[in-house]
C-alpha positions in Angstrom: -8.4 27.9 -43.3 -5.0 28.3 -41.8 -1.9 27.6 -43.8 0.0 24.5 -42.7 3.7 24.9 -41.8 6.4 22.8 -40.7 7.8 23.4 -37.2 11.6 23.9 -37.3 13.8 20.9 -36.4 15.3 22.8 -33.4 12.0 22.5 -31.7 12.1 18.6 -31.9 13.6 16.4 -29.2 17.2 15.3 -30.0 17.9 12.0 -31.7 16.1 9.8 -31.8 12.9 11.7 -32.5 10.2 9.8 -30.6 6.6 10.9 -30.5 3.9 9.6 -28.2 0.4 10.5 -29.3 -1.9 10.5 -26.4 -1.5 11.8 -22.8 -3.5 9.1 -21.0 -2.2 6.6 -18.6 -0.3 4.6 -21.5 1.4 7.7 -23.1 2.3 9.2 -19.6 3.8 5.8 -18.3 5.8 5.4 -21.5 7.0 9.0 -21.3 8.0 8.8 -17.7 9.8 5.5 -18.1 11.9 7.0 -21.1 12.5 10.3 -19.1 14.1 8.3 -16.2 16.6 7.0 -18.7 17.3 10.4 -20.4 15.7 9.3 -23.7 14.3 12.3 -25.5 10.5 12.2 -26.5 7.4 14.5 -26.9 3.9 13.5 -25.6 1.1 15.1 -27.7 -2.4 15.4 -26.1 -5.4 16.8 -27.7 -7.0 18.1 -24.5 -5.8 21.2 -22.9 -3.9 20.9 -19.6 -6.4 20.0 -16.9 -6.7 22.8 -14.1 -6.7 21.9 -10.6 -10.5 22.2 -10.4 -11.1 20.0 -13.2 -8.8 17.3 -11.6 -10.8 17.7 -8.4 -14.0 16.6 -10.2 -15.3 13.0 -9.9 -13.8 10.6 -12.2 -14.0 6.8 -12.8 -12.0 4.4 -10.6 -9.3 2.1 -11.8 -8.1 -1.0 -10.1 -4.3 -1.7 -10.9 -3.0 -5.2 -11.1 0.2 -6.6 -9.7 1.7 -7.9 -12.9 0.8 -4.9 -15.1 -0.4 -1.5 -13.8 1.3 -1.8 -10.4 4.6 -3.2 -12.1 4.6 -0.1 -14.2 3.9 2.3 -11.3 6.7 0.6 -9.3 9.2 1.1 -12.1 8.2 4.7 -12.6 9.3 5.1 -8.8 5.7 6.2 -7.8 4.3 3.4 -5.7 4.6 5.2 -2.3 2.7 8.2 -3.6 0.4 5.9 -5.5 -0.7 4.2 -2.2 -1.5 7.6 -0.7 -4.2 8.1 -3.5 -6.0 4.8 -3.1 -8.3 5.4 -0.2 -11.2 6.8 -2.2 -12.8 3.4 -3.1 -12.4 0.2 -1.4 -11.9 -3.3 -3.0 -15.1 -4.5 -1.6 -17.8 -5.9 -4.1 -21.5 -6.2 -3.7 -23.8 -7.9 -6.2 -27.6 -7.6 -6.2 -30.4 -8.8 -8.5 -32.5 -6.3 -10.5 -34.7 -5.7 -7.4 -31.8 -4.8 -5.0 -31.7 -8.1 -3.2 -28.0 -8.7 -2.2 -26.8 -12.1 -3.5 -23.0 -11.5 -2.6 -20.8 -9.2 -0.5 -17.2 -9.1 0.4 -14.6 -6.9 1.7 -12.1 -7.5 -1.2 -10.0 -9.8 1.0 -8.7 -11.7 -2.1 -8.4 -8.7 -4.5 -5.1 -7.2 -4.1 -6.0 -4.6 -6.7 -6.0 -1.1 -5.2 -8.3 1.5 -6.7 -7.4 5.0 -7.9 -9.4 7.7 -9.7 -8.5 8.2 -13.4 -7.8 11.9 -12.6 -5.5 11.1 -9.8 -3.6 8.6 -11.7 -3.0 10.8 -14.6 -2.0 13.7 -12.6 0.5 11.4 -10.6 2.2 10.4 -13.9 2.1 13.9 -15.5 3.6 15.8 -12.5 6.8 13.7 -12.7 7.3 14.8 -16.3 9.1 18.0 -17.3 6.5 20.4 -18.5 8.2 20.7 -21.9 7.8 17.1 -22.7 4.0 17.3 -22.8 2.4 19.3 -25.6 -1.2 20.0 -24.5 -3.8 21.1 -27.0 -2.1 19.3 -29.9 -4.7 17.3 -31.8 -3.2 14.9 -34.4 -5.0 15.5 -37.7 -3.2 13.1 -39.8 0.0 10.9 -40.0 2.0 10.0 -43.0 5.1 8.0 -43.6 7.8 8.9 -46.1 11.2 8.0 -47.3 14.1 10.5 -46.7 17.8 10.4 -47.3 18.2 9.3 -43.6 15.6 6.5 -44.0 11.8 6.4 -43.1 10.2 9.0 -41.0 6.6 9.8 -39.9 5.2 13.2 -40.5 2.5 14.4 -37.9 0.1 17.1 -38.9 -1.2 19.0 -35.8 -3.1 21.7 -37.9 -2.4 25.1 -36.5 0.5 23.8 -34.5 2.3 22.6 -37.7 3.8 19.5 -39.1 6.6 17.4 -37.4 8.8 14.6 -38.5 9.6 11.7 -36.2 11.7 8.6 -36.3 9.4 6.7 -34.2 5.7 7.3 -33.4 3.7 5.5 -30.7 0.0 5.6 -30.9 -1.5 5.8 -27.4 -4.4 7.8 -28.7 -7.4 5.6 -27.7 -10.2 4.0 -29.4 -10.3 6.0 -32.5 -6.6 6.2 -33.0 -5.3 8.1 -36.0 -1.9 6.4 -35.6 -3.6 3.0 -36.0 -4.6 4.0 -39.5 -0.8 3.9 -40.5 -0.8 0.1 -39.7 -4.3 -1.3 -40.4 -7.8 -0.4 -41.8 -9.4 -2.2 -38.8 -11.7 0.0 -36.8 -13.7 -0.5 -33.5 -17.3 -1.9 -33.8 -20.3 -1.5 -31.6 -20.3 -3.9 -28.7 -24.1 -3.9 -28.2 -24.1 -1.9 -25.0 -25.0 1.6 -24.2 -23.5 3.3 -21.2 -24.9 6.1 -19.1 -22.8 7.8 -16.4 -24.0 10.1 -13.5 -22.6 11.1 -10.1 -24.1 11.4 -6.6 -21.8 14.0 -5.0 -23.7 14.1 -1.7 -24.2 10.6 -0.9 -24.7 11.2 2.9 -28.1 12.7 1.9 -29.2 9.2 1.0 -28.0 6.9 3.8 -30.2 4.0 2.6 -28.4 4.2 -0.9 -25.0 4.5 0.7 -25.7 1.3 2.6 -27.1 -0.4 -0.6 -24.0 0.2 -2.7 -21.5 -0.2 0.2 -17.9 1.2 0.2 -16.4 -0.2 -2.9 -18.1 -1.6 -6.1 -21.8 -2.6 -6.5 -23.7 -4.3 -9.4 -27.3 -4.8 -9.8 -27.8 -7.1 -12.8 -30.7 -8.7 -14.7 -32.6 -8.7 -18.0 -29.4 -8.2 -20.0 -29.0 -4.7 -18.2 -27.1 -3.5 -15.2 -26.7 -0.6 -12.8 -23.1 -0.4 -11.2 -21.4 2.1 -8.9 -18.1 2.9 -7.6 -17.5 4.9 -4.5 -15.5 8.2 -5.0 -13.7 10.7 -2.8 -15.6 13.1 -0.6 -18.5 10.7 0.1 -19.5 10.6 -3.7 -20.4 7.8 -6.0 -20.3 7.4 -9.7 -23.4 5.4 -11.0 -23.2 3.5 -14.4 -26.2 2.2 -16.3 -25.5 -0.4 -19.0 -28.1 -1.1 -21.5 -27.9 -4.1 -23.8 -29.5 -2.6 -27.1 -29.0 -3.4 -30.8 -29.3 0.1 -31.9 -25.9 1.7 -32.0 -27.6 5.1 -32.6 -29.9 4.7 -29.6 -28.8 8.0 -27.8 -30.0 10.0 -30.8 -32.9 7.8 -32.1 -34.4 7.7 -28.6 -33.9 11.4 -28.1 -31.9 10.9 -24.9 -28.9 12.5 -26.2 -30.7 15.8 -26.3 -32.0 15.6 -22.7 -30.5 16.5 -19.4 -30.0 13.5 -17.0 -33.0 14.7 -15.0 -35.3 15.0 -18.0 -34.0 11.5 -19.3 -34.8 9.6 -16.1 -38.4 9.0 -16.7 -37.8 7.1 -20.0 -34.9 5.2 -18.6 -36.8 4.1 -15.6 -40.3 3.6 -17.1 -39.6 1.9 -20.5 -39.6 -1.9 -20.0 -37.0 -2.5 -22.7 -34.7 -0.3 -20.5 -34.9 -0.3 -16.7 -38.8 -0.5 -16.4 -38.8 -3.9 -14.9 -36.0 -3.2 -12.4 -37.0 -2.9 -8.6 -37.9 0.5 -6.9 -34.6 0.7 -4.8 -32.4 0.3 -8.0 -34.6 2.9 -9.9 -34.3 5.3 -6.9 -30.5 4.9 -7.2 -30.5 5.9 -10.9 -33.1 8.6 -10.4 -31.0 10.3 -7.6 -28.0 10.2 -9.7 -29.8 11.7 -12.6 -31.2 14.4 -10.4 -27.9 15.2 -8.8 -26.1 15.3 -12.1 -28.4 17.9 -13.6 -28.4 19.9 -10.3 -24.5 20.0 -10.2 -24.3 20.7 -14.0 -27.4 22.6 -15.0 -28.0 22.4 -18.8 -25.5 19.6 -19.4 -26.8 16.8 -21.5 -27.0 13.2 -20.5 -23.8 11.4 -20.7 -24.8 8.4 -22.7 -22.6 6.7 -25.3 -22.4 3.3 -27.2 -19.4 1.1 -26.1 -17.1 -0.2 -28.8 -14.4 -2.8 -29.0 -11.7 -4.0 -31.6 -12.1 -7.6 -32.9 -10.4 -10.1 -30.7 -6.9 -10.8 -32.0 -6.5 -7.5 -33.9 -3.1 -7.4 -35.5 -1.2 -5.5 -38.3 1.6 -5.7 -40.6 4.8 -4.6 -38.7 6.5 -1.3 -39.5 9.7 -0.4 -37.9 8.9 3.1 -36.9 5.2 3.0 -35.8 3.6 1.1 -33.1 0.5 1.0 -30.7 -0.2 0.7 -27.0 -3.4 0.6 -25.0 -6.9 1.1 -26.5 -5.3 2.1 -29.8 -3.9 -1.5 -30.0 -6.6 -3.6 -28.3 -9.8 -1.6 -27.4 -12.2 -3.8 -25.2 -15.1 -3.2 -23.0 -14.6 -2.6 -19.2 -16.0 -5.9 -18.2 -12.5 -7.3 -16.8 -11.0 -4.1 -15.5 -8.0 -4.8 -18.0 -8.0 -1.7 -20.1 -5.7 0.6 -18.1 -3.7 -2.3 -16.9 -3.0 -3.7 -20.3 -2.1 -0.3 -21.5 0.5 0.4 -18.9 1.9 -3.2 -19.3 2.3 -2.3 -23.1 4.2 0.9 -22.0 6.3 -0.8 -19.6 7.4 -3.5 -22.1 7.9 -1.1 -25.0 10.0 1.2 -22.8 12.2 -1.9 -22.2 12.6 -2.4 -25.9 13.3 1.4 -26.6 15.8 1.6 -23.6 17.6 -1.4 -24.8 17.8 -0.2 -28.4 19.1 3.2 -27.2 21.8 1.6 -25.1 23.0 -0.6 -28.0 23.4 2.4 -30.2 25.2 4.3 -27.5 27.6 1.5 -27.0 28.1 0.3 -30.7 26.8 3.1 -32.8 24.4 2.6 -35.9 20.8 3.4 -36.4 18.3 3.4 -33.5 15.5 2.2 -35.7 17.6 -0.7 -36.9 18.5 -1.6 -33.3 14.9 -1.3 -32.2 13.2 -3.3 -35.1 13.7 -6.8 -33.9 12.8 -5.7 -30.4 9.6 -4.2 -31.6 8.7 -7.2 -33.4 9.0 -9.3 -30.3 7.1 -6.7 -28.3 4.2 -6.7 -30.8 4.1 -10.6 -30.9 4.0 -10.8 -27.0 1.4 -8.0 -27.0 -1.0 -9.7 -29.2 -0.8 -13.0 -27.3 -1.2 -11.4 -24.0 -4.1 -9.1 -25.0 -6.0 -11.6 -27.2 -6.4 -13.7 -24.0 -7.6 -10.8 -22.0 -10.0 -9.8 -24.8 -11.6 -13.2 -24.8 -11.8 -13.0 -20.9 -13.5 -9.6 -21.3 -16.0 -10.9 -23.8 -16.7 -13.9 -21.6 -17.4 -11.6 -18.6 -19.7 -9.5 -20.6 -21.8 -12.6 -21.5 -22.0 -13.5 -17.9 -22.8 -10.1 -16.6 -25.5 -9.2 -19.1 -27.3 -12.5 -19.5 -30.9 -12.8 -18.5 -29.8 -13.5 -14.8 -26.4 -11.8 -14.7 -26.7 -11.3 -10.9 -26.8 -15.0 -10.3 -24.0 -15.7 -12.6 -21.8 -12.9 -11.2 -22.5 -13.9 -7.4 -21.7 -17.5 -8.4 -18.3 -16.2 -9.7 -17.5 -14.5 -6.6 -18.7 -17.5 -4.4 -16.5 -19.8 -6.4 -13.5 -17.5 -5.7 -14.2 -17.2 -2.0 -15.4 -20.8 -1.6 -18.4 -19.8 0.5 -22.0 -18.6 0.1 -22.4 -15.2 1.6 
């Protein structure tokens, strides 16, 4: 075991000492907004800094919404560069039943929600931050609050990287947030769905599948399961299989967690409790994605995991020097496309509060935490109201998508929006 040590104070940012835990879109957006106002901070990210080769690999697509994700991008001054990265996946939608019969198709005429890959968005935000503000490879092990002669502070333990004291800590550290434990004992619970992810990197080899899924998003739904896809760059596609199952430990209890994607495909496609009753064309789409995934990543195990969510309306007792953004505050399933948007919206509004408090102290003197506290209370009240509504919408969407005839319900939703049967 290594001996913990406390990093010297000269290595900390100047006052106020602000730590952002998590280098995903929420943490990077907040950091960039503070950087543009010359407010000191450090972002701590458990992952090592991604290489160019890693960033070039396929990643999930995110659609940004006008009032939230796009508003944050604009305030970061990145909108022009953002648009240059949004040609990988169109906003078109196709919906089919479990047998591949198309029930709805559109070209995204009413969407207004440009798509960008997660890697591209993360890289766009990170490259505008000074390198010294992001501490890659710093996994937070624990966080504790204590009283000092100067007031309350939060001590963060990064193991071999030492312990650091901060005046304000923002948890942008995702579903299993360690910062959340400073505010509440509430933890995510299993949402009843297992998710399998695989990529087809050479979609041109399968023109009939390329035609089936189209140039944007595709959903084949039925029997409480679903196969969905997003088009990626370089004529690739990411295929998601969602299985409604009561067993949270299904990946291990079924043995699929120990298989490659290619080895797992038979059970997935033949078991009637999984995709056994889906039609041949949808089964072929899943089979090809499994085969290509293993071909491109020999020996890699099937990417299967249970999905989790926080209870709708999760809240906590306010503390003046700790708060949460993104999944750390309001984890939900991806059925409404709200996750990254709510996260960036959180960061935008929290940045406004921090900037206002910083300006108040610069003008009138006094304590930054004291100036921030009422603004932080307002932020958390608004955050809860805003995200509770979206969490309920997400739950309702999940009930629609993964009913016995989710395809009919989903197609009906689009047809009500477009006002026509396609």
